[in-house]
C-alpha positions as CSV (number, residue, x, y, z in Angstrom):
1,M,-59.4,-79.7,-5.4
2,A,-63.1,-79.6,-4.5
3,K,-64.1,-77.4,-1.6
4,R,-65.6,-79.3,1.3
5,N,-69.1,-78.2,2.5
6,R,-68.6,-77.7,6.3
7,E,-71.4,-76.9,8.7
8,A,-70.7,-74.9,11.8
9,E,-72.7,-76.7,14.4
10,E,-75.8,-78.8,15.0
11,V,-77.9,-78.4,18.1
12,L,-80.2,-81.2,19.3
13,G,-81.6,-82.8,22.4
14,V,-79.9,-85.8,24.0
15,T,-82.8,-88.0,23.1
16,A,-82.5,-87.1,19.4
17,F,-78.7,-87.5,19.6
18,K,-78.9,-91.2,20.6
19,P,-80.0,-92.7,17.3
20,K,-77.7,-90.4,15.3
21,C,-74.6,-90.3,17.5
22,L,-72.3,-92.5,15.3
23,E,-73.1,-90.5,12.2
24,L,-72.7,-87.1,13.9
25,I,-69.4,-88.2,15.6
26,E,-68.1,-89.3,12.2
27,R,-69.1,-85.9,10.6
28,V,-67.2,-84.1,13.4
29,A,-64.2,-86.4,13.1
30,N,-64.1,-85.9,9.3
31,G,-64.3,-82.1,9.6
32,R,-67.7,-81.8,7.9
33,L,-69.3,-80.5,11.1
34,E,-67.5,-78.2,13.6
35,R,-69.4,-79.4,16.7
36,V,-72.6,-80.9,18.0
37,V,-74.2,-79.2,21.0
38,L,-76.4,-81.4,23.1
39,T,-79.3,-80.0,25.0
40,K,-81.4,-81.2,27.9
41,R,-84.8,-79.6,28.3
42,G,-83.6,-76.9,25.9
43,R,-80.5,-76.0,27.9
44,P,-77.0,-76.8,26.4
45,V,-75.3,-79.5,28.5
46,A,-72.4,-80.8,26.4
47,A,-70.7,-80.6,23.1
48,V,-69.0,-83.1,20.7
49,V,-65.9,-81.4,19.2
50,P,-62.9,-82.8,17.4
51,V,-59.7,-83.5,19.3
52,P,-56.9,-81.2,18.3
53,A,-54.2,-82.8,16.3
54,E,-51.5,-81.4,18.6
55,P,-51.8,-81.5,22.4
56,S,-52.3,-78.0,23.8
57,E,-49.5,-76.4,25.9
58,L,-50.3,-76.9,29.6
59,W,-47.8,-74.3,30.9
60,G,-49.8,-71.1,31.4
61,A,-53.1,-72.7,30.4
62,L,-54.9,-71.3,33.5
63,A,-53.2,-67.9,33.4
64,D,-56.3,-66.1,32.4
65,L,-58.5,-67.7,35.1
66,M,-56.9,-66.0,38.1
67,E,-55.5,-62.6,39.0
68,P,-52.7,-62.4,41.7
69,V,-53.3,-60.3,44.7
70,P,-51.3,-57.0,44.4
71,G,-48.2,-57.0,46.6
72,V,-48.2,-60.8,47.1
73,D,-45.1,-62.7,45.8
74,L,-46.5,-66.1,44.9
75,T,-43.0,-67.5,44.6
76,A,-41.9,-66.5,48.1
77,P,-41.5,-69.3,50.7
78,T,-44.3,-69.6,53.3
79,G,-42.2,-70.7,56.1
80,E,-44.3,-73.8,56.6
81,R,-42.7,-77.2,56.8
82,W,-44.3,-79.9,54.7
83,D,-44.2,-83.6,55.4
84,A,-43.0,-84.1,51.8
85,E,-39.8,-82.2,52.6
86,G,-38.7,-85.1,54.9
87,G,-37.0,-85.1,58.3
């Protein structure tokens, strides 16, 4: 089996991306290019990356983005009554 030549990434301005977008998206989709980073005035603003074959697990996906306050039980009831509880 022949080894595929795979590039890591291509960085280009959004104006330069426009005429090449279909070709670059095809290269990303086929695995020949890991990602395309789009820049605006030299600053990265977006990236074109392949969609993972399997959906990522949502449970716990944000766990590394917050840190609970020590001594606070986040599962304890608040004592507030919500309209959604009815009555």
